[in-house]
C-alpha positions as CSV (number, residue, x, y, z in Angstrom):
1,M,-8.4,-31.8,14.1
2,V,-7.5,-28.3,14.7
3,F,-6.5,-25.8,12.1
4,L,-6.4,-22.7,14.1
5,Q,-4.6,-22.5,17.3
6,N,-5.2,-20.2,20.4
7,N,-1.7,-19.4,21.4
8,N,-1.7,-17.3,24.5
9,E,1.8,-16.8,24.8
10,P,2.7,-13.0,25.3
11,V,3.5,-11.2,21.9
12,A,6.2,-8.6,21.9
13,T,4.5,-5.1,22.0
14,T,5.2,-2.4,19.6
15,Y,7.6,0.3,20.1
16,F,4.6,2.9,20.2
17,D,4.9,2.8,24.2
18,Q,2.7,5.8,24.7
19,R,-1.0,6.0,24.0
20,V,-2.9,9.1,22.9
21,P,-5.7,9.9,25.2
22,V,-9.2,10.4,24.0
23,P,-11.4,13.1,25.5
24,D,-14.2,11.8,27.6
25,E,-17.3,13.5,26.0
26,D,-20.6,11.8,26.5
27,T,-22.4,13.0,23.3
28,E,-24.1,11.2,20.5
29,R,-23.0,14.0,18.1
30,I,-19.7,13.8,16.2
31,S,-17.1,15.5,18.4
32,L,-14.3,17.3,16.5
33,R,-12.0,17.0,19.7
34,K,-12.6,13.2,19.6
35,L,-12.1,13.2,15.9
36,W,-8.9,15.0,16.3
37,A,-7.7,12.6,18.9
38,F,-8.3,9.7,16.7
39,T,-6.5,11.5,13.8
40,G,-3.1,10.1,12.7
41,P,-3.4,6.4,12.1
42,G,-5.2,6.8,8.9
43,F,-3.1,9.5,7.6
44,L,0.1,7.2,8.2
45,M,-1.7,4.5,6.4
46,S,-2.8,6.5,3.5
47,I,1.0,7.1,2.8
48,A,1.0,3.8,1.0
49,Y,-1.6,5.2,-1.7
50,L,1.0,7.9,-2.4
51,D,4.3,5.9,-2.6
52,P,6.4,6.4,-5.9
53,G,4.8,3.0,-7.2
54,N,1.4,4.7,-7.2
55,I,2.7,7.8,-8.7
56,E,4.4,6.1,-11.5
57,S,1.0,4.0,-12.1
58,D,-0.7,7.5,-12.0
59,L,1.5,9.2,-14.6
60,Q,1.5,6.1,-17.0
61,S,-2.3,5.9,-16.6
62,G,-2.7,9.5,-17.7
63,A,0.0,9.3,-20.5
64,K,-1.6,6.1,-22.0
65,A,-5.3,6.5,-21.4
66,G,-6.0,10.2,-20.5
67,F,-8.8,10.7,-18.2
68,K,-10.5,7.5,-19.1
69,L,-9.3,5.4,-16.2
70,L,-9.9,7.8,-13.2
71,W,-13.2,5.8,-12.4
72,V,-10.9,2.9,-11.8
73,L,-8.6,4.9,-9.5
74,L,-11.8,6.0,-7.5
75,G,-13.1,2.4,-7.5
76,A,-9.6,1.0,-6.1
77,T,-9.6,3.6,-3.4
78,V,-13.1,2.9,-2.2
79,I,-12.3,-0.8,-2.2
80,G,-9.1,0.0,-0.2
81,L,-11.2,2.2,2.3
82,L,-13.4,-0.9,3.1
83,L,-10.3,-3.2,3.6
84,Q,-8.6,-0.5,5.8
85,R,-11.9,-0.4,7.9
86,L,-11.6,-4.2,8.5
87,A,-7.9,-3.8,9.6
88,A,-8.8,-1.0,11.8
89,R,-11.6,-2.8,13.5
90,L,-9.4,-5.9,14.2
91,G,-6.9,-3.7,16.1
92,V,-9.4,-1.9,18.1
93,V,-11.7,-4.8,19.1
94,T,-8.8,-7.3,19.9
95,G,-6.0,-5.0,20.9
96,M,-3.7,-7.0,18.7
97,H,-2.7,-6.2,15.0
98,L,-3.1,-8.7,12.2
99,A,0.3,-10.2,12.6
100,E,-0.2,-11.0,16.3
101,V,-3.4,-12.5,15.4
102,C,-1.8,-14.8,12.7
103,N,0.8,-15.6,15.4
104,R,-2.0,-16.8,17.7
105,Q,-4.3,-18.7,15.4
106,Y,-2.3,-20.2,12.6
107,H,-0.1,-23.2,13.2
108,T,3.6,-22.8,12.9
109,V,4.3,-24.0,9.2
110,P,1.5,-21.7,7.7
111,R,2.4,-19.0,9.9
112,I,6.0,-18.9,8.9
113,I,5.1,-19.1,5.1
114,L,2.7,-16.2,5.5
115,W,5.3,-14.3,7.2
116,L,7.7,-14.9,4.4
117,M,5.0,-13.9,1.9
118,V,4.3,-10.6,3.6
119,E,8.0,-9.9,4.0
120,L,8.5,-10.3,0.2
121,A,5.8,-7.7,-0.3
122,I,7.3,-5.3,2.0
123,I,10.6,-5.7,0.4
124,G,9.0,-5.0,-3.1
125,S,7.3,-1.9,-1.9
126,D,10.5,-0.6,0.1
127,M,12.5,-1.0,-3.2
128,Q,10.2,1.0,-4.9
129,E,10.1,3.8,-2.3
130,V,13.9,3.9,-2.1
131,I,14.2,3.9,-5.8
132,G,11.8,6.8,-5.9
133,C,13.9,8.8,-3.3
134,A,17.1,8.1,-5.2
135,I,15.5,9.4,-8.4
136,A,14.3,12.5,-6.6
137,F,17.8,13.3,-5.3
138,N,19.2,12.8,-8.8
139,L,16.6,15.2,-10.4
140,L,17.2,17.7,-7.7
141,S,20.9,17.6,-8.1
142,S,20.9,17.8,-12.0
143,G,22.4,14.3,-12.0
144,R,25.2,15.2,-9.6
145,I,24.0,12.9,-7.1
146,P,24.2,9.1,-8.4
147,L,21.3,6.7,-7.7
148,W,23.4,4.7,-5.3
149,G,24.4,8.0,-3.6
150,G,20.5,8.6,-3.3
151,V,19.9,5.2,-1.9
152,L,22.5,5.7,0.9
153,I,21.0,9.2,1.8
154,T,17.6,7.4,2.0
155,I,19.0,4.9,4.7
156,I,20.6,7.5,6.8
157,D,17.7,9.9,6.9
158,T,15.1,7.1,7.4
159,F,17.0,5.9,10.4
160,V,16.9,9.5,11.8
161,F,13.3,10.2,11.1
162,L,12.3,6.8,12.5
163,F,13.6,7.9,16.0
164,L,11.3,10.9,15.9
165,D,8.7,9.0,17.9
166,K,10.8,9.4,20.9
167,Y,9.8,12.9,21.0
168,G,6.2,11.9,21.0
169,L,3.6,10.1,18.8
170,R,1.7,13.3,17.7
171,K,5.0,14.8,16.6
172,L,5.5,11.9,14.5
173,E,2.2,12.2,13.0
174,A,2.4,15.8,12.4
175,F,5.8,15.0,10.6
176,F,3.9,12.7,8.2
177,G,1.2,15.4,8.0
178,V,3.7,17.7,6.7
179,L,5.0,15.4,4.0
180,I,1.5,14.6,2.8
181,T,1.0,18.6,2.7
182,I,4.3,18.9,0.6
183,M,2.8,16.2,-1.9
184,A,-0.6,18.0,-2.2
185,I,1.2,21.5,-2.8
186,T,3.9,20.2,-5.4
187,F,1.4,17.9,-7.3
188,G,-1.2,20.5,-7.0
189,Y,1.0,23.2,-8.6
190,E,1.6,20.8,-11.6
191,Y,-2.2,20.4,-11.8
192,V,-2.9,24.3,-11.9
193,T,0.0,24.9,-14.3
194,V,-1.3,22.5,-16.8
195,A,-4.9,24.1,-16.9
196,L,-6.8,21.1,-17.7
197,D,-10.3,20.4,-19.1
198,Q,-12.3,19.8,-15.9
199,A,-15.2,18.4,-17.7
200,Q,-13.2,15.6,-19.1
201,L,-11.8,14.8,-15.7
202,L,-15.3,14.5,-14.1
203,K,-16.4,12.3,-17.0
204,G,-13.3,10.0,-16.5
205,M,-13.9,9.9,-12.8
206,F,-17.8,9.1,-12.8
207,V,-18.4,7.3,-16.0
208,P,-17.2,3.7,-15.9
209,Y,-16.4,3.2,-19.4
210,C,-13.2,3.3,-21.6
211,E,-14.1,4.2,-25.0
212,G,-11.5,3.1,-27.7
213,C,-9.2,1.2,-25.1
214,S,-6.8,-1.3,-26.3
215,P,-5.1,-4.0,-24.2
216,V,-2.5,-1.4,-23.2
217,Q,-5.2,0.6,-21.4
218,L,-6.8,-2.4,-20.0
219,T,-3.5,-3.5,-18.7
220,Q,-3.0,-0.2,-17.1
221,A,-6.3,-0.3,-15.3
222,V,-5.3,-3.8,-13.8
223,G,-1.9,-2.1,-12.8
224,I,-3.8,0.7,-10.9
225,V,-5.6,-1.7,-8.7
226,G,-2.4,-3.5,-8.0
227,A,-0.6,-0.4,-7.2
228,V,-3.3,1.2,-4.9
229,I,-4.3,-1.9,-2.7
230,M,-0.9,-3.2,-0.9
231,P,-0.9,-6.2,1.5
232,H,1.6,-4.7,4.1
233,N,-0.8,-1.7,4.6
234,I,-3.5,-4.0,6.0
235,Y,-1.0,-5.1,8.6
236,L,0.3,-1.6,9.4
237,H,-3.1,0.0,10.0
238,S,-4.1,-2.9,12.3
239,A,-1.2,-2.0,14.4
240,L,-1.3,1.8,14.2
241,V,-4.8,2.1,15.8
242,K,-3.5,0.5,19.0
243,S,-1.9,3.9,19.8
244,R,-5.2,5.4,21.0
245,E,-6.5,4.7,24.6
246,V,-9.6,2.7,24.3
247,D,-11.2,0.5,27.0
248,R,-12.0,-2.7,25.1
249,S,-14.2,-4.0,28.0
250,N,-16.4,-0.9,27.3
251,K,-18.8,-1.7,24.2
252,K,-19.6,1.9,23.6
253,E,-16.0,3.1,23.6
254,V,-14.9,0.3,21.1
255,K,-18.0,1.3,19.0
256,E,-17.0,4.9,19.0
257,A,-13.4,4.2,18.2
258,N,-14.5,2.2,15.3
259,K,-16.7,5.0,14.2
260,Y,-14.0,7.8,14.5
261,F,-11.3,5.6,12.9
262,F,-13.4,5.0,9.9
263,M,-14.1,8.8,9.5
264,E,-10.4,9.7,9.9
265,S,-9.6,6.8,7.3
266,T,-12.2,8.3,4.8
267,I,-10.7,11.7,5.1
268,A,-7.2,10.4,4.7
269,L,-8.0,8.4,1.6
270,F,-10.0,11.2,0.2
271,V,-6.7,13.5,0.3
272,S,-4.6,10.7,-1.0
273,F,-7.1,10.3,-3.9
274,L,-7.1,13.9,-4.8
275,I,-3.2,13.8,-4.8
276,N,-3.4,10.9,-7.2
277,V,-5.9,12.6,-9.4
278,F,-3.7,15.7,-9.7
279,V,-0.9,13.5,-11.1
280,V,-3.2,11.5,-13.5
281,A,-4.8,14.8,-14.8
282,V,-1.6,16.4,-15.3
283,F,-0.2,13.7,-17.5
284,A,-3.5,13.1,-19.2
285,E,-3.8,16.8,-20.3
286,A,-0.3,17.5,-21.3
287,F,1.0,14.3,-22.6
288,Y,-1.8,11.9,-23.7
289,Q,-1.3,10.7,-27.2
290,K,2.2,12.7,-27.5
291,T,4.8,11.1,-29.6
292,N,8.5,10.8,-28.9
293,A,9.3,13.1,-31.6
294,E,7.1,16.0,-30.5
295,V,8.6,15.7,-26.9
296,H,12.0,15.5,-28.3
297,S,11.4,18.6,-30.2
298,V,10.1,20.5,-27.2
299,C,13.0,19.3,-24.9
300,N,15.4,20.5,-27.7
301,E,14.1,24.0,-27.9
302,S,13.8,24.5,-24.4
303,G,17.7,23.5,-23.9
304,S,17.0,20.4,-21.7
305,P,20.1,18.2,-21.4
306,H,17.8,15.4,-21.4
307,S,16.1,15.5,-25.1
308,D,18.1,12.3,-26.0
309,L,15.9,10.4,-23.6
310,F,13.1,10.6,-26.4
311,P,13.9,9.0,-29.8
312,L,13.1,10.7,-33.0
313,D,10.3,8.5,-34.0
314,N,6.4,8.6,-33.9
315,G,6.2,6.1,-31.1
316,T,3.8,7.0,-28.3
317,L,5.5,8.6,-25.3
318,E,6.3,6.3,-22.5
319,V,7.1,7.9,-19.2
320,D,8.1,6.7,-15.8
321,I,9.0,8.9,-12.5
322,Y,12.3,10.2,-14.1
323,K,11.0,10.8,-17.5
324,G,7.8,12.3,-16.1
325,G,9.9,15.1,-14.3
326,V,12.1,15.7,-17.4
327,V,9.0,16.2,-19.7
328,L,7.4,18.5,-17.2
329,G,10.5,20.6,-17.0
330,C,10.7,20.8,-21.1
331,F,6.9,21.8,-21.4
332,F,6.4,24.0,-18.2
333,G,10.0,25.1,-17.2
334,P,12.7,24.0,-14.9
335,A,10.6,25.0,-12.0
336,A,7.9,22.3,-12.8
337,L,10.9,19.6,-12.7
338,Y,12.2,20.6,-9.4
339,I,8.8,20.9,-7.8
340,W,8.0,17.4,-9.1
341,A,11.1,16.1,-7.7
342,V,10.3,17.5,-4.2
343,G,6.8,15.9,-4.4
344,I,8.5,12.5,-5.5
345,L,11.0,12.8,-2.6
346,A,8.2,13.4,0.0
347,A,6.3,10.5,-1.3
348,G,9.4,8.2,-1.3
349,Q,10.5,9.5,2.2
350,S,7.2,9.1,3.8
351,S,6.3,5.6,2.3
352,T,9.9,4.3,3.2
353,M,9.3,5.3,6.8
354,T,6.0,3.7,7.1
355,G,7.2,0.6,5.1
356,T,9.8,0.2,7.9
357,Y,7.0,0.5,10.4
358,S,5.2,-2.4,8.6
359,G,8.2,-4.5,8.8
360,Q,8.6,-3.9,12.6
361,F,5.0,-4.9,13.2
362,V,5.0,-8.0,10.8
363,M,8.3,-9.3,12.3
364,E,7.4,-8.7,16.0
365,G,3.8,-10.1,15.4
366,F,4.7,-13.4,13.4
367,L,8.0,-14.2,15.1
368,N,7.2,-12.8,18.6
369,L,10.6,-11.1,18.5
370,R,12.1,-9.7,21.8
371,W,15.0,-7.9,19.9
372,S,15.9,-4.2,20.8
373,R,14.2,-1.7,18.7
374,F,17.5,-0.7,16.8
375,A,18.2,-4.4,16.1
376,R,14.8,-4.8,14.5
377,V,15.1,-1.4,12.4
378,L,18.7,-2.4,11.2
379,F,17.6,-5.9,10.2
380,T,14.3,-4.9,8.4
381,R,16.2,-2.0,6.5
382,S,19.1,-4.2,5.5
383,I,16.6,-6.7,4.1
384,A,15.0,-4.2,1.7
385,I,18.0,-1.8,1.2
386,T,20.6,-4.3,0.3
387,P,19.0,-5.5,-3.1
388,T,18.1,-1.9,-4.1
389,L,21.7,-0.6,-3.4
390,L,23.0,-3.5,-5.6
391,V,20.7,-2.5,-8.4
392,A,21.4,1.1,-8.1
393,V,25.2,0.5,-8.2
394,F,25.1,-1.7,-11.3
395,Q,22.2,-0.2,-13.3
396,D,21.3,3.3,-14.7
397,V,18.3,5.3,-13.9
398,H,16.2,3.9,-16.9
399,H,16.6,0.2,-15.8
400,L,16.1,1.2,-12.2
401,T,12.7,2.8,-13.0
402,G,11.7,-0.1,-15.2
403,M,11.7,-2.4,-12.1
404,N,8.5,-0.9,-11.0
405,D,6.5,-3.2,-13.1
406,F,8.3,-6.2,-11.7
407,L,7.8,-5.0,-8.0
408,N,4.1,-4.2,-8.7
409,V,3.6,-7.8,-9.7
410,L,5.3,-9.0,-6.8
411,Q,3.1,-7.2,-4.4
412,S,0.1,-8.2,-6.3
413,M,0.8,-11.8,-5.8
414,Q,1.1,-11.3,-2.0
415,L,-2.3,-9.6,-1.7
416,P,-4.1,-12.7,-0.8
417,F,-1.8,-13.1,2.2
418,A,-3.4,-10.0,3.8
419,L,-6.9,-10.1,2.5
420,I,-7.7,-13.7,3.3
421,P,-6.7,-13.6,6.9
422,I,-8.2,-10.1,7.6
423,L,-11.4,-11.3,6.4
424,T,-11.1,-14.6,8.2
425,F,-10.4,-13.2,11.7
426,T,-12.9,-10.2,11.5
427,S,-15.6,-12.6,10.9
428,L,-15.0,-14.8,13.9
429,P,-17.5,-14.1,16.6
430,S,-15.4,-15.8,19.1
431,L,-12.7,-13.2,18.4
432,M,-14.7,-10.2,17.5
433,N,-17.8,-10.8,19.6
434,E,-20.7,-8.6,18.4
435,F,-18.1,-6.7,16.2
436,A,-17.8,-9.6,13.8
437,N,-18.6,-9.0,10.3
438,G,-22.2,-9.2,9.2
439,L,-23.1,-12.1,7.1
440,L,-24.4,-10.1,4.1
441,I,-22.5,-6.9,3.8
442,F,-19.0,-7.6,4.9
443,T,-18.7,-11.4,4.9
444,I,-20.1,-12.0,1.4
445,G,-19.6,-8.7,0.1
446,G,-15.9,-8.6,1.4
447,G,-15.2,-12.0,0.2
448,L,-16.5,-11.0,-3.3
449,V,-14.3,-7.9,-3.3
450,I,-11.2,-9.9,-2.2
451,L,-12.0,-12.5,-4.9
452,I,-12.2,-9.8,-7.6
453,V,-9.2,-8.0,-6.4
454,C,-7.2,-11.1,-6.4
455,A,-8.3,-12.2,-9.7
456,I,-7.5,-8.9,-11.2
457,N,-3.9,-8.9,-9.8
458,M,-3.3,-12.6,-11.0
459,Y,-4.4,-11.4,-14.6
460,F,-1.8,-8.5,-14.0
461,V,0.8,-11.3,-13.1
462,V,-0.1,-13.6,-16.1
463,I,0.2,-10.5,-18.6
464,Y,3.7,-9.7,-17.0
465,V,5.0,-13.1,-17.2
466,T,3.9,-13.7,-21.0
467,T,5.9,-10.6,-22.0
468,L,9.1,-12.2,-20.8
469,N,9.4,-14.6,-23.8
470,A,11.3,-17.2,-22.2
471,V,10.2,-20.8,-22.1
472,W,12.2,-21.7,-18.9
473,L,10.5,-18.8,-17.2
474,Y,7.2,-20.1,-18.0
475,V,8.0,-23.6,-16.8
476,L,9.3,-21.9,-13.5
477,A,6.4,-19.6,-13.2
478,A,4.1,-22.5,-13.6
479,L,5.8,-24.6,-10.7
480,L,5.6,-21.6,-8.5
481,S,2.1,-20.9,-9.4
482,I,1.0,-24.4,-8.3
483,A,2.7,-24.1,-4.8
484,Y,1.3,-20.6,-4.6
485,L,-2.1,-21.6,-5.4
486,T,-2.1,-24.3,-3.0
487,F,-1.3,-22.2,-0.2
488,V,-3.8,-19.6,-1.0
489,G,-6.3,-22.5,-1.4
490,Y,-5.4,-23.7,2.1
491,L,-6.0,-20.0,3.7
492,A,-9.3,-19.7,1.6
493,W,-10.3,-23.2,3.0
494,L,-9.6,-22.1,6.6
495,C,-11.6,-18.8,6.0
496,L,-14.5,-20.5,4.6
497,I,-14.6,-22.9,7.7
498,A,-14.2,-19.9,9.8
499,L,-17.2,-18.2,8.0
500,G,-19.5,-21.2,9.0
501,V,-19.0,-23.6,6.1
502,S,-18.8,-26.6,8.4
503,C,-19.2,-29.1,5.8
504,L,-15.4,-28.3,4.7
505,D,-14.4,-29.2,8.3
506,P,-13.2,-32.8,8.5
507,S,-13.4,-32.8,12.4
508,S,-17.2,-31.8,12.3
509,R,-17.7,-34.8,9.9
510,R,-16.1,-37.0,12.5
511,G,-18.3,-35.6,15.3
512,N,-15.1,-34.2,16.9
513,D,-15.9,-31.3,19.2
514,T,-12.6,-29.4,18.1
515,T,-13.3,-27.1,15.2
516,I,-11.4,-24.1,13.5
517,L,-13.3,-21.5,15.7
518,I,-11.6,-20.4,18.7
519,E,-13.9,-20.8,21.5
520,Q,-11.8,-19.3,24.1
521,Q,-11.6,-15.6,24.2
522,P,-8.0,-14.4,23.9
523,E,-6.7,-12.1,26.8
524,F,-6.2,-8.9,25.3
525,D,-4.1,-6.0,26.7
526,S,-6.0,-3.0,27.8
């Protein structure tokens, strides 16, 4: 009985036709020239850690818990780095990205289901990113550009920017670098403006404790993990590393590529972590435990036209991306509002583009599509943009920003569909050769990390569903949960067999020579 297959049909290549050459330097020391040659994929990957969904999670963390949850953000980023390392190793060693490997190894039915689940995650992420751009345009224009107008602008400029890679992959990567720099400067400006307590910041970052935290803060901690670790980003990173010239028949080159990609990912995620810290710290210092009445008073005195957003009561201030910009403008002047909006626009625009790339890789890998590039971009853009545009037309900005909780839940539920396959395939010696995960550190350790992350996110989902207060939704959620957990259990079962738990393989008990492991090495492109 075969649970995984070795499908050797050619898989459609990515539209990164060019490969970045790597300098040939025979040295054991770290070469800055080589590091520069490998620099790019990690920074494109790190955009997902800076999307509007993450920014909203950051500002809510600061406003609700102060500095107390910074250590959760740090831990989630470290876990994310380890998972991204697995994704990069798969792409470097096999020459295939994760969706292509799933296409070759899983049977048709589970492969299609897996593709649909990953597409749901990409759509949810895309909607957050487009919403962020639309809100940024609305803030920058003082409300003159409606939300639906911002969505349309995002559609157009995303198509324009996506064709930048025709002018060279390095130019495209440089453009993303500019967007990350804009985020660092804008959110860094807010950080400096607030003049926060650095001692409290360091305590919150390195002391894993949440003194006096209520369920509100604990729920926010779960939300941080769900916002930081995104399923589609695993697929994206495994594809981006294919853009470097690496001779996979040369073990030394493969080992060297793994090393430099890990270094580059570490630097990129460190930069993204700092930007996230800027946002958390600003709202922790300036707005933690502030009441609606206090904010209303300050906004009214500053002449802000948005003071009616905050009711005259003693309820704790609740902020989102839109209200966050407004309160910054009330407390620190109009410049703070516009600089915040520019940062959100850079975050939304860059993450929208990388989300589109993720959709391309996932579709071409799972379905082995041979469509033209324009047709693929149009199709994947339409899938994500259409529901966002409909919501933007019929809802106001306050309802639109409130969708982020639902979209975070949607993405949290899709995490197993990236984490389980990446652990499965990077642990297969027949696929990864000597670069397969070691038993102790990455196989057992990675399995525990994935189990913890999935459990945390399922807790987040349960909390969200219980707040809906509708019996029919509980029944629907229960039925969907049964189907969901059944498929997750199936993938986990295949993963355990691949990791060597042969007692779970029915074919081994029957004495059949056919097992889950792939004995034939796939033919990799060079």
